N, C-alpha and C positions, 0 to 999 in steps of 0.2 A: 764352532763347528766341532763335531765329535769325530774321533778316529774311526776308521772303517777297516775291518780285517780283509785279508786276501786269502782265498782258498783255491785249491786245484779243482778244475772242472772234472766231471765224471769222465772216466775213460771208456772208450769203445773197443770192442774186440778188434775191429778193423785197424785201429791205431796201434795195435800191439802193445797197449798199456802205457804209451808215452803221452804225457800231458805237457805240452810245451809252454803254455801261457797260464796266467792266473786270472781270476775274476773276483769281483767284489763279493764278499761273503755276507751272511745274515748277521753274524755276531762273533765275538771272541769266545773261545772255549774256556772251560774251567781250568784246564792245565796251563793255558797261556796266561790267564790272570794270576794264578798262583806263582808261576815263574817270574812274573813281573812284579810280584809283591803286592798284589791287590786282592782284596776279598770280594766275593760276589756282592755283598751288601754295599761295599764302598763303590764298586763299579756301577751299581744301580743308582746310587746317590749322585754320582757325577755325570750320569747319563750315557755311559758306554753301552753299546749294543751287545747283548749276550745271546749265545746259542748254546744252551746247556746240553743239546743233543749231540753236538760234535765231540769226538774223543781225540781228534788229532791235535798236535801241538807244533806249530810252525814257528821257527826262529824269527822269521821276518815280522810276524805279528807281535812277538814279544818285544822286538825292537821298536815297532810302531807304538806299543803301549808305553814303553819307557820314555820315548820322546814326548808323547802326549802328557805324561805325568810331569816331566820336567818343565814343559810349557805352562802347565797349570800351577806349578809351585812358583814359577817366576812371576806370574800375574798376581798371586796371592800375597 
């Protein structure tokens, strides 16, 4: 099973810019991959979902990536 990222949903003006929950995202951003120590090529090889359009970098996704890498290294 591959790791899935979480992103904030779009904010509406009526919500006053507050997004209280997270939703499953399309893929990890390039910034999140680099902070976790993974290149884009390596992420493609191990089957991680990528969303190169995203420019945000969320700490919880970096944590998910590091945990996924540790699980992969344990099985290898």
